[in-house]
C-alpha positions in Angstrom: -8.9 23.6 14.2 -11.2 23.2 11.2 -14.4 21.4 10.5 -15.9 20.0 7.3 -19.6 19.5 6.7 -20.5 16.8 4.1 -21.6 13.2 3.9 -19.0 11.2 5.7 -17.8 7.6 5.3 -15.6 5.9 7.9 -15.2 2.5 9.6 -16.0 1.3 13.1 -13.1 0.1 15.2 -12.0 -3.4 14.1 -13.6 -6.3 15.8 -14.4 -9.9 14.9 -16.7 -10.2 11.9 -17.0 -8.3 8.7 -15.8 -4.7 8.5 -18.6 -2.2 9.4 -18.8 1.0 7.4 -20.4 4.0 9.1 -22.0 6.7 7.0 -23.5 10.0 8.0 -25.6 11.8 5.3 -25.1 15.2 7.0 -21.9 14.8 8.9 -19.2 16.9 10.5 -15.5 16.1 10.6 -13.4 18.2 13.0 -9.6 18.2 12.7 -6.9 19.9 14.7 -3.3 19.5 15.7 -2.1 17.0 18.2 0.8 17.5 20.6 3.3 17.0 17.7 1.5 19.5 15.5 0.1 16.9 13.1 -3.5 17.3 12.1 -5.6 14.5 13.5 -9.3 13.8 13.7 -10.8 15.5 16.8 -14.4 14.4 16.3 -16.7 12.8 13.7 -20.4 12.3 13.6 -23.7 13.9 12.7 -23.8 17.6 12.1 -26.8 18.0 14.4 -24.9 16.4 17.3 -21.5 18.0 16.9 -22.2 21.5 15.6 -23.2 22.9 19.0 -20.0 21.6 20.6 -17.8 23.1 17.9 -19.7 26.3 17.2 -16.5 28.4 17.3 -14.6 26.2 14.8 -14.6 27.4 11.1 -16.7 25.1 8.9 -16.2 24.4 5.2 -19.5 23.2 3.8 -19.3 20.7 1.0 -22.8 20.0 -0.2 -23.3 17.0 -2.4 -19.8 15.7 -1.5 -18.6 12.7 0.4 -15.6 12.7 2.8 -13.9 9.4 3.1 -10.5 8.1 4.5 -7.5 8.6 2.2 -6.6 5.3 0.4 -3.7 3.2 1.5 -1.6 1.5 -1.2 0.2 -1.5 0.3 2.4 -2.3 -2.7 3.4 0.0 -5.5 6.6 0.4 -7.6 7.9 3.9 -7.8 10.3 3.2 -10.7 7.7 1.3 -12.8 5.4 4.2 -13.7 6.6 4.1 -17.3 6.1 0.3 -17.4 2.3 0.4 -17.0 0.7 -1.3 -20.0 3.8 -3.2 -21.3 2.8 -6.4 -23.1 4.5 -9.6 -21.9 3.7 -13.3 -21.7 4.2 -13.5 -17.9 6.0 -12.1 -14.9 9.6 -13.2 -15.6 9.6 -12.0 -19.3 7.9 -8.8 -18.2 10.7 -8.1 -15.7 13.5 -8.9 -18.3 12.0 -6.9 -21.2 10.5 -3.9 -19.6 11.1 -3.5 -15.9 14.8 -4.0 -15.5 15.7 -1.7 -18.5 13.5 1.1 -17.0 14.9 0.6 -13.5 18.5 1.1 -14.7 17.6 4.8 -15.4 17.2 5.5 -11.7 21.0 5.6 -11.2 20.6 9.2 -12.3 19.8 11.7 -9.6 17.8 13.9 -12.1 15.8 11.1 -13.5 14.9 9.8 -10.1 13.9 13.3 -8.9 11.6 14.0 -11.9 10.1 10.5 -11.6 9.4 10.9 -7.9 7.5 14.2 -8.4 5.3 12.6 -11.1 4.8 9.5 -9.0 3.6 11.3 -5.9 1.4 13.6 -8.1 -0.3 10.4 -9.3 -0.8 9.0 -5.9 -2.4 12.2 -4.5 -4.5 12.7 -7.7 -6.0 9.3 -7.1 -6.6 9.8 -3.4 -3.7 7.7 -2.0 -2.4 9.3 1.2 -0.3 6.4 2.5 1.9 4.1 0.3 4.4 1.3 0.9 6.6 1.6 -2.2 9.5 -0.1 -3.9 12.4 2.0 -5.1 15.4 0.5 -7.1 18.8 -0.8 -6.1 20.2 2.7 -6.4 20.4 4.9 -3.3 19.6 7.8 -5.6 16.1 6.5 -6.1 15.4 6.0 -2.4 16.7 9.5 -1.5 14.7 11.1 -4.3 11.4 9.4 -3.3 11.9 10.2 0.4 12.7 13.8 -0.3 9.7 14.3 -2.5 7.4 12.6 0.0 8.7 14.7 2.8 8.2 17.9 0.8 4.5 16.9 0.2 3.9 15.5 3.8 2.9 12.2 2.4 3.1 9.1 4.7 5.4 7.0 2.7 7.5 3.9 3.4 10.2 2.7 1.1 13.7 1.3 1.0 16.7 0.2 -1.0 15.9 -2.7 -3.3 18.2 -5.6 -2.3 19.3 -7.9 -5.1 22.8 -9.2 -5.4 22.3 -11.9 -8.1 20.1 -13.0 -11.0 19.5 -9.6 -12.5 21.4 -7.4 -15.0 24.8 -6.4 -13.6 24.1 -2.7 -13.5 21.0 -3.3 -11.4 22.7 -5.5 -8.8 23.7 -3.8 -5.6 27.2 -2.4 -6.1 30.4 -2.8 -4.1 31.9 0.2 -2.3 33.9 2.7 -4.2 37.3 1.3 -4.7 36.1 -2.2 -4.1 36.9 -2.3 -0.3 33.5 -3.8 0.6 31.7 -6.4 -1.5 28.3 -5.6 -3.0 26.3 -7.7 -0.6 27.8 -6.1 2.5 27.6 -2.7 0.9 23.9 -3.1 0.2 23.3 -3.8 3.9 25.5 -0.9 5.0 23.6 1.4 2.6 20.3 0.1 4.0 21.3 0.9 7.6 22.6 4.3 6.6 19.2 5.1 4.9 17.4 3.9 8.0 19.3 6.3 10.2 18.8 9.1 7.7 15.1 8.7 6.9 13.2 6.4 9.2 10.8 8.2 11.5 11.6 11.6 10.0 8.1 13.2 9.8 5.8 10.8 8.2 8.5 8.6 6.6 9.3 5.0 7.3 11.9 2.6 6.1 11.3 -0.8 4.7 13.9 -3.5 4.4 13.3 -4.6 0.8 14.6 -7.8 -0.8 13.2 -7.7 -4.3 12.2 -11.4 -4.0 14.2 -14.4 -2.6 15.6 -15.5 -6.0 17.5 -12.2 -6.5 19.2 -12.3 -3.1 22.0 -14.6 -1.9 21.7 -16.4 1.4 24.2 -13.8 2.8 22.1 -10.9 1.7 18.8 -12.4 3.1 20.6 -13.3 6.4 21.9 -9.7 6.7 18.4 -8.3 5.9 17.0 -10.5 8.7 19.7 -9.2 11.1 18.7 -5.6 10.2 15.1 -6.4 10.8 16.0 -7.8 14.3 18.1 -4.7 15.1 15.5 -2.2 13.9 12.2 -3.8 15.1 10.1 -0.8 14.2 11.0 -0.7 10.5 8.9 -2.4 7.8 9.8 -5.4 5.6 8.5 -5.8 2.1 9.0 -8.3 -0.7 7.2 -10.6 -3.1 6.1 -14.2 -2.7 4.2 -16.9 -4.5 3.1 -14.7 -7.4 3.8 -16.9 -10.3 4.3 -20.7 -10.6 7.6 -20.4 -12.6 8.9 -18.0 -9.9 7.9 -20.5 -7.2 9.7 -23.3 -8.9 12.8 -21.2 -9.2 12.7 -20.2 -5.6 12.4 -23.8 -4.5 15.4 -24.8 -6.6 17.5 -22.0 -5.0 16.4 -22.6 -1.4 15.7 -26.4 -1.2 16.1 -26.5 2.6 13.1 -24.3 3.2 9.7 -25.9 3.5 8.1 -23.5 1.0 8.9 -20.3 -0.9 7.2 -18.3 1.9 9.1 -20.2 4.6 12.4 -19.0 3.0 11.7 -15.6 4.3 10.9 -16.9 7.8 14.1 -19.0 7.8 16.1 -15.7 7.4 14.1 -13.8 10.1 12.0 -11.7 7.7 8.5 -12.5 8.9 6.9 -10.5 11.7 4.4 -7.6 12.2 5.1 -4.9 9.7 6.3 -7.5 7.1 4.1 -7.1 4.0 4.4 -9.6 1.2 2.9 -8.8 -2.2 0.7 -11.4 -4.0 0.6 -14.5 -1.7 -1.4 -16.3 -4.4 -0.2 -19.9 -4.4 -0.3 -20.8 -0.7 -1.2 -23.9 1.2 -2.6 -23.9 4.7 0.8 -24.2 6.2 1.8 -21.0 4.5 -1.4 -19.3 5.7 -0.7 -20.5 9.2 2.8 -19.1 9.0 1.5 -15.7 8.0 -0.9 -15.8 11.0 1.7 -17.0 13.5 4.3 -14.4 12.5 2.0 -11.4 12.1 3.0 -10.9 8.5 0.4 -9.7 6.0 -0.5 -9.8 2.3 -0.7 -7.0 -0.2 -3.3 -8.2 -2.7 -2.6 -6.9 -6.2 -5.6 -7.9 -8.3 -5.0 -5.7 -11.4 -1.4 -6.9 -11.6 -2.4 -10.6 -11.1 -5.0 -10.4 -13.8 -2.8 -8.5 -16.2 0.2 -10.9 -15.9 -2.0 -14.0 -15.6 -0.4 -14.9 -12.3 -3.5 -16.3 -10.5 -6.2 -15.3 -8.0 -5.7 -14.5 -4.3 -7.6 -17.0 -2.2 -9.8 -14.8 0.1 -11.6 -17.9 1.4 -8.4 -19.5 2.5 -7.0 -16.4 4.0 -10.1 -15.8 6.1 -10.4 -19.5 7.1 -6.9 -19.5 8.6 -6.9 -15.8 9.5 -4.1 -13.5 8.5 -4.0 -9.8 7.6 -4.3 -8.4 4.1 -5.1 -5.2 2.2 -5.2 -3.9 -1.4 -2.4 -2.6 -3.6 -2.1 -1.2 -7.0 1.3 -2.9 -7.8 2.0 -0.3 -10.5 3.5 -1.1 -13.1 2.4 -4.7 -13.3 -0.8 -3.2 -11.9 -2.7 -1.3 -14.6 -3.8 1.8 -12.7 -3.0 4.1 -9.7 -6.8 4.3 -9.1 -8.1 2.6 -6.0 -11.4 2.2 -7.7 -9.9 0.1 -10.5 -8.1 -2.0 -7.8 -11.3 -2.5 -5.8 -13.2 -3.6 -8.9 -10.5 -6.0 -9.8 -10.6 -7.5 -6.3 -14.3 -8.0 -6.8 -13.6 -10.0 -9.9 -11.0 -12.0 -8.1 -13.5 -12.8 -5.3 -16.0 -14.1 -7.9 -13.5 -16.5 -9.4 -15.2 -19.9 -9.0 -12.3 -22.3 -8.7 -10.5 -20.5 -6.0 -13.1 -18.4 -4.1 -16.2 -20.3 -5.1 -18.1 -17.3 -6.3 -17.5 -15.2 -3.2 -19.2 -11.8 -3.5 -17.0 -9.3 -1.6 -19.3 -6.5 -0.3 -18.6 -2.9 -1.3 -17.9 -2.1 2.3 -15.4 -4.9 2.5 -13.7 -3.8 -0.7 -13.4 -0.2 0.5 -12.1 -1.4 3.9 -9.4 -3.4 2.3 -8.0 -0.2 0.6 -8.4 2.0 3.7 -8.8 0.9 7.3 -7.8 -2.8 6.5 -4.6 -1.8 4.8 -3.9 0.7 7.5 -4.2 -2.0 10.1 -1.7 -4.1 8.1 0.9 -1.3 8.3 0.5 -1.1 12.1 1.1 2.6 12.5 -0.4 2.8 16.0 -1.1 5.4 18.6 -0.4 4.9 22.3 -3.8 3.2 22.7 -2.9 0.6 20.0 -5.4 2.1 17.5 -4.3 2.3 13.9 -3.7 5.9 12.9 -4.0 5.6 9.1 -6.8 4.5 6.7 -9.7 5.7 8.9 -11.3 8.8 10.4 -11.8 7.7 14.0 -10.8 10.3 16.6 -7.0 10.3 16.9 -6.4 9.1 13.3 -4.2 11.2 11.1 -6.5 13.6 9.1 -5.8 12.1 5.7 -9.0 12.1 3.6 -10.5 12.5 0.2 -13.4 14.6 -1.0 -15.5 12.6 -3.4 -17.9 14.1 -6.0 -20.4 11.3 -6.8 -21.6 13.4 -9.7 -18.1 13.7 -11.3 -19.3 12.2 -14.6 -22.7 12.0 -16.2 -22.9 8.3 -15.7 -21.8 8.5 -12.1 -24.4 11.2 -11.4 -27.1 9.1 -13.0 -26.2 5.9 -11.2 -25.4 7.2 -7.7 -28.7 9.1 -7.7 -30.5 5.8 -7.9 -28.7 4.3 -4.9 -31.1 3.3 -2.2 -28.6 2.2 0.4 -24.9 2.5 1.3 -23.8 -0.6 -0.5 -25.4 0.5 -3.8 -23.7 3.9 -3.4 -20.3 2.5 -2.7 -20.5 -0.1 -5.4 -21.5 2.5 -8.0 -18.4 4.4 -7.2 -16.2 1.3 -7.2 -17.4 0.2 -10.6 -17.6 3.6 -12.3 -15.0 5.6 -10.4 -11.5 6.8 -11.4 -9.4 9.9 -10.6 -12.3 12.2 -11.7 -14.2 11.1 -8.6 -11.5 12.5 -6.3 -12.3 16.2 -6.1 -9.6 16.9 -3.4 -7.0 15.0 -1.4 -6.2 16.4 2.0 -3.3 15.2 4.0 -2.7 15.6 7.7 -0.4 18.6 7.5 -3.4 20.5 6.2 -2.3 20.5 2.6 -4.8 19.9 -0.2 -4.3 19.0 -3.8 
């Protein structure tokens, strides 16, 4: 066991009403192994209350620092690191001119391995300890990312990108060697083999991953739904309702479905642990479908602003009631930094036509990228409590050590904070990777 003495931020167990952040100016976080040998939170609270109880536990004192839950990124593209900051007039031209050419390179084992190392370095450097990530349509990219995450003990969920039409030929899922099995069936066989090889190994999880409905045939989506039914504890991830041209395209391809979102439900791809990126252009029937099935949204504000896709309707989501959390969406998203993402989400909330000038509180923004996103992923203990994105007892001991004086302007501004909201908002507005002094993951490793 080990204890850390610092200021500590965490969240109360979820209940109805707004998220409630807890903050202890002089706190103690005690971590130790569970029955499986994974470091979990044993106790959290005030130093004065807990220190007598854990007097024999070594303590690392971190004066002037803040310990907070590690960030959860609900939607990030591993093969798009090099695509950040690529100019385009919108989503579909951006895919054609930048994303697809870059993703072709991941057929190479060496290219995938080097990229995986850099990608996970960036996640950890920015305080991300859990990620739901896209790979490419090449098994080489999936294996490389899983192997690197396993070596670093990162909690990571990914899967083979399924697309058997409407993309460059060398990015489409490929038929079996010798052509004995067609490309669609082979993509499903490959997905199932990857589930058996990686899912549940350490902190790794598999996600059935249609890129988005227009790049999959009915047969591929049907097969993906059958996999989701057969392996009920794996995740599902895709994109939906990001861009109006994309929506029109999806409606042409799947005219029998009530909406673009309903297409996924028609193929059995909506349930708990199904996470759909964007979810911008919804009506109330779509929102009700999300709620009824237990599916959740990965809100990607820097990407949506960069590509001009639109604004997530927070007011509509909360009125109907379905789960959501924040995501970087690198490389349409413009930064790995959760602080940049939270600030962009604040801008989105202020958008008058959609959200009517909603002012998302700093506590709510932080919750969306930690405990809220962890709740979406539904990694639960035997008591039903979410194990990621928070520092309640029993949670995996993933956390960041923040230095609120990391830059001269941060030091000046945070010193003026008179309450928790002012402190958190100063870090959201002014923070970047320099604010993350250390990232600690539950195997006891620190970077």
